[in-house]
C-alpha positions as CSV (number, residue, x, y, z in Angstrom):
1,M,0.0,0.0,0.0
2,K,1.2,3.5,-0.8
3,P,2.2,5.5,2.3
4,R,-0.7,7.4,4.0
5,I,0.7,10.9,4.3
6,A,-0.9,13.4,6.6
7,L,-2.3,16.8,5.6
8,L,-1.8,20.1,7.3
9,I,-3.7,23.2,6.1
10,S,-4.2,26.3,8.2
11,T,-7.6,26.3,9.8
12,L,-9.6,28.0,12.5
13,G,-12.2,26.3,14.5
14,L,-14.0,24.1,16.9
15,A,-12.6,22.7,20.2
16,A,-14.1,20.0,22.3
17,C,-13.0,17.6,25.0
18,G,-13.3,14.1,26.3
19,S,-12.5,10.7,24.8
20,P,-13.5,7.3,26.4
21,S,-11.3,4.3,26.2
22,G,-11.8,0.5,26.7
23,G,-15.1,-1.2,27.3
24,T,-17.6,-1.6,24.5
25,V,-17.1,-0.2,21.1
26,P,-18.4,3.4,21.2
27,Q,-21.2,4.5,18.9
28,T,-20.1,7.0,16.4
29,P,-22.2,10.3,16.6
30,Q,-23.9,11.5,13.4
31,L,-22.7,15.0,12.6
32,Q,-24.8,17.7,11.0
33,C,-23.4,20.2,8.5
34,G,-23.5,23.9,9.0
35,G,-22.1,26.5,11.4
36,L,-18.6,25.1,12.1
37,A,-15.3,26.7,11.3
38,R,-12.9,26.4,8.5
39,S,-10.9,23.3,7.8
40,S,-8.7,21.6,5.2
41,D,-9.2,20.0,1.9
42,D,-7.9,16.4,1.6
43,L,-5.4,16.9,-1.2
44,R,-3.5,13.7,-2.2
45,F,0.1,13.6,-3.3
46,N,2.8,11.2,-4.1
47,V,6.3,11.9,-2.8
48,T,8.8,11.6,-5.6
49,D,12.3,12.8,-6.2
50,D,11.5,16.3,-7.4
51,T,7.7,16.7,-7.5
52,M,4.5,15.9,-5.7
53,R,1.7,14.9,-8.0
54,P,-1.8,13.8,-7.2
55,I,-2.4,10.0,-7.0
56,P,-4.9,8.0,-5.0
57,H,-4.3,6.8,-1.4
58,T,-1.6,9.1,-0.3
59,H,-1.7,12.3,1.7
60,A,0.8,15.2,1.7
61,L,1.3,17.3,4.8
62,R,0.6,20.7,3.3
63,A,2.0,24.0,4.4
64,Q,-0.3,26.6,5.8
65,A,-3.1,28.0,3.6
66,I,-6.4,29.2,4.8
67,E,-9.6,27.7,3.2
68,D,-12.7,29.8,2.9
69,S,-15.2,27.1,3.8
70,E,-15.4,23.7,5.4
71,P,-16.7,20.8,3.3
72,C,-19.4,18.8,5.0
73,A,-17.3,15.6,4.8
74,L,-14.6,17.1,7.1
75,R,-17.2,17.2,9.9
76,A,-17.9,13.6,9.5
77,P,-16.6,11.0,12.0
78,L,-13.6,8.8,11.6
79,R,-14.4,5.4,10.3
80,Y,-12.6,2.1,10.9
81,H,-11.2,0.4,7.8
82,D,-10.5,-3.1,9.2
83,G,-6.7,-2.6,9.5
84,S,-4.2,-2.2,12.3
85,V,-3.6,0.5,15.0
86,Q,-0.8,0.7,17.5
87,T,-2.3,-0.6,20.7
88,T,0.9,-0.6,22.7
89,P,2.8,2.2,21.1
90,A,6.5,3.2,21.5
91,I,8.5,5.9,19.7
92,Y,12.1,5.8,18.3
93,V,13.7,8.9,16.8
94,A,16.7,9.2,14.5
95,F,18.4,12.6,14.4
96,W,20.0,12.0,11.1
97,G,23.1,14.0,10.5
98,F,22.3,16.6,13.2
99,Q,25.9,16.6,14.5
100,T,27.4,16.7,11.1
101,Y,25.2,19.4,9.5
102,G,24.1,21.2,12.7
103,D,21.0,22.0,14.7
104,P,20.9,25.8,14.7
105,S,17.4,26.1,16.2
106,G,17.8,23.5,18.9
107,E,15.1,21.3,17.4
108,A,16.5,18.0,18.7
109,A,16.1,19.1,22.3
110,R,12.5,20.3,21.6
111,L,11.4,17.1,19.8
112,T,13.0,14.9,22.5
113,G,11.3,16.8,25.3
114,F,8.0,16.6,23.5
115,M,8.2,12.9,22.8
116,N,9.2,12.3,26.4
117,A,6.1,14.2,27.5
118,L,3.5,12.5,25.3
119,G,3.0,9.2,27.1
120,A,0.0,9.1,29.4
121,S,-0.8,12.8,28.6
122,S,-4.3,14.2,28.4
123,W,-3.5,15.5,24.9
124,L,-2.7,12.1,23.5
125,N,-5.5,10.4,25.3
126,T,-7.9,11.2,22.5
127,V,-6.4,8.2,20.5
128,T,-7.6,5.7,23.1
129,Q,-11.2,5.6,21.8
130,Y,-9.9,4.1,18.5
131,Y,-9.3,0.3,18.2
132,Q,-8.6,-2.6,15.8
133,N,-10.5,-5.9,15.4
134,G,-11.2,-7.5,18.7
135,P,-11.8,-4.8,19.7
136,S,-8.3,-4.0,21.0
137,Y,-8.0,-0.3,21.9
138,I,-5.0,2.0,21.5
139,T,-3.4,2.5,24.9
140,N,-1.6,5.6,26.1
141,P,1.2,4.3,28.2
142,A,3.7,6.5,30.0
143,A,7.3,6.9,28.8
144,Q,6.5,6.1,25.1
145,L,9.9,7.5,23.9
146,A,12.0,4.3,23.8
147,G,15.1,5.6,22.1
148,T,16.9,8.4,20.3
149,W,19.8,8.0,17.9
150,Y,22.2,10.6,16.5
151,D,23.2,8.9,13.2
152,D,26.2,10.7,11.8
153,V,27.7,7.7,10.1
154,D,25.3,7.5,7.2
155,P,25.5,10.7,5.2
156,V,22.3,12.7,4.5
157,P,21.8,13.6,0.8
158,A,21.4,17.3,0.0
159,H,17.9,16.5,-1.0
160,P,16.9,13.0,0.3
161,R,14.4,10.9,-1.5
162,D,11.5,9.1,0.2
163,A,13.5,5.9,-0.3
164,D,16.4,7.5,1.8
165,I,14.0,8.3,4.6
166,K,12.6,4.7,4.5
167,A,16.2,3.3,4.6
168,E,17.1,5.4,7.6
169,A,13.9,4.3,9.4
170,L,15.0,0.7,8.8
171,R,18.5,1.5,10.1
172,L,16.8,3.1,13.2
173,A,14.9,-0.1,13.8
174,H,18.0,-2.2,13.4
175,H,20.0,0.1,15.6
176,F,17.7,-0.6,18.5
177,G,17.0,-4.2,17.5
178,V,13.3,-3.5,17.5
179,S,11.2,-4.0,14.4
180,S,7.5,-3.9,15.2
181,T,4.2,-2.6,13.9
182,Q,3.7,-1.2,17.3
183,R,6.6,1.3,17.0
184,A,6.7,4.7,15.4
185,Y,10.1,5.4,13.7
186,I,10.6,9.2,13.3
187,V,13.4,10.3,10.9
188,A,14.3,14.0,11.7
189,T,16.5,15.5,9.0
190,P,18.9,18.4,9.7
191,S,18.8,22.0,8.5
192,G,19.1,22.4,4.8
193,R,18.7,18.6,4.1
194,N,15.0,18.2,3.3
195,I,13.1,16.3,0.6
196,R,12.3,18.5,-2.3
197,G,8.9,20.3,-2.0
198,F,9.4,21.3,1.7
199,P,8.0,23.6,2.9
200,R,5.7,25.0,0.3
201,N,4.2,21.7,-0.7
202,Y,4.3,19.8,2.5
203,C,5.5,20.0,6.1
204,A,6.0,16.3,7.0
205,Y,4.4,12.9,6.3
206,H,4.1,9.4,7.6
207,G,3.9,6.1,5.8
208,E,5.0,2.4,5.9
209,A,8.4,1.2,5.0
210,P,9.2,-2.5,4.1
211,G,8.8,-4.8,7.0
212,A,5.7,-2.9,8.3
213,I,7.9,-0.1,9.7
214,A,5.6,2.9,10.5
215,Y,7.9,5.8,9.6
216,T,7.7,9.6,9.6
217,N,9.7,12.0,7.5
218,L,10.1,15.1,9.8
219,P,12.1,17.9,8.0
220,Y,13.8,20.7,9.9
221,M,10.8,22.7,10.8
222,S,12.4,26.1,11.3
223,D,13.7,25.9,7.7
224,G,10.0,26.1,6.7
225,G,9.3,29.3,8.6
226,H,5.6,30.3,8.8
227,Y,4.7,27.7,6.2
228,C,5.1,25.0,8.8
229,G,4.2,26.7,12.0
230,A,6.8,29.2,13.0
231,G,5.2,31.8,15.2
232,S,1.8,30.0,15.2
233,V,1.7,30.1,19.0
234,N,4.7,32.0,20.5
235,A,6.2,35.3,19.4
236,G,9.8,36.0,18.6
237,E,12.6,33.6,18.9
238,A,10.5,31.2,21.1
239,G,8.1,30.8,18.2
240,K,10.7,29.8,15.6
241,I,10.3,26.2,16.5
242,D,6.6,26.1,17.3
243,G,6.1,23.8,14.3
244,V,8.3,21.1,15.7
245,T,5.7,19.8,18.2
246,I,2.6,20.9,16.2
247,V,3.7,18.9,13.2
248,A,5.4,16.0,15.1
249,G,2.3,15.5,17.3
250,H,0.1,15.5,14.2
251,E,2.1,12.8,12.6
252,L,2.4,10.7,15.7
253,A,-1.3,10.6,16.4
254,E,-1.9,9.6,12.8
255,T,0.7,6.9,13.0
256,Q,-0.9,5.4,16.1
257,T,-4.4,5.4,14.6
258,D,-3.6,4.7,11.0
259,P,-0.1,3.2,10.6
260,A,-0.7,1.3,7.4
261,G,-3.7,2.8,5.7
262,G,-6.3,0.5,7.0
263,G,-7.0,2.2,10.4
264,W,-9.1,5.3,11.1
265,Y,-10.0,8.1,8.6
266,D,-13.1,9.7,7.4
267,A,-15.0,9.3,4.1
268,S,-12.6,11.8,2.4
269,G,-9.5,10.2,3.7
270,N,-8.8,12.7,6.5
271,E,-7.0,11.2,9.5
272,I,-7.3,12.1,13.2
273,A,-5.0,15.1,13.0
274,D,-5.9,16.2,9.4
275,K,-9.4,17.1,10.5
276,C,-8.1,19.6,13.2
277,A,-4.9,20.8,11.4
278,W,-3.9,24.3,12.5
279,R,-7.0,24.8,14.6
280,N,-6.9,26.3,18.1
281,L,-3.2,26.1,18.4
282,R,-1.9,26.7,21.9
283,N,0.7,25.9,24.5
284,T,-0.5,22.8,26.2
285,S,0.8,21.8,29.6
286,F,2.3,18.4,30.0
287,G,2.8,18.6,33.7
288,T,6.4,18.3,34.9
289,F,7.6,18.1,31.3
290,G,6.6,21.7,30.6
291,S,4.4,23.2,27.9
292,F,4.5,22.6,24.1
293,P,2.6,24.1,21.2
294,T,0.0,21.6,20.0
295,Q,-3.0,21.3,17.7
296,P,-6.2,19.4,18.7
297,L,-7.0,15.8,17.5
298,W,-10.4,14.7,16.2
299,S,-12.6,12.9,18.7
300,N,-15.5,10.9,17.5
301,A,-16.8,10.8,21.1
302,A,-16.9,14.6,21.3
303,A,-17.8,15.0,17.6
304,G,-15.1,17.6,17.3
305,C,-11.5,18.6,17.9
306,A,-10.2,17.7,21.3
307,Q,-7.2,19.4,22.9
């Protein structure tokens, strides 16, 4: 299956709260059209060497652009498509070439801090209402960040291809000796070493590499400026890396709920974070881990975006 790639388009909108987990399968509310705020179109793209062209079954994580209206379909609930979810998730991150090519904005520390904070957090708890056949629900265990790796042995191409990102995700799994469909493998690339099309065509994406490796291509967010979230929540220097946690959180939630394209998305193909992309961005407290800029996630239980 082609990689399911998340979509980010600047939006304004609805916030809601609450998401049950465990127990019986929840009934999906029927949503009515009219009166809600703006949202994104589900544009579909294929990641290639130099271009991004429309094809079925893939999603590009788009840079910010405001839509004038919200299609009715984007207010529809997420539906289960008989595939897998990550019921016992864990996260591994490769900071590929960060020591060789530099980390001028300090994105590695920000991403590591955020991934350390996510497990058992209220923000991520929205995913626990979604399940796979059984039903077996996604859990939200503490300490989900299982490992980080600074890979400066394998050189990063000036403009990596998707195949390069997949290969690095496989090296990441091999490095930790863990290859599992329950793991999210995030490949963060250093400043100036991003796949072509960033940031104007996309901000990041997730998909599946050979061996059922659920991987994310996370470019250097501050290279993308306002296209990928800089200054979306915080002003000045502090806001330069707002996009790191907004975008990474978006991709992680989608990886857990739809790692291989048969999980949860709506009738238009929008995943849990696509439906709330760039809405109600704010600094969210993660207790002793501090606060990080986040976007909401779609909750079927709340029939809206839950923060």
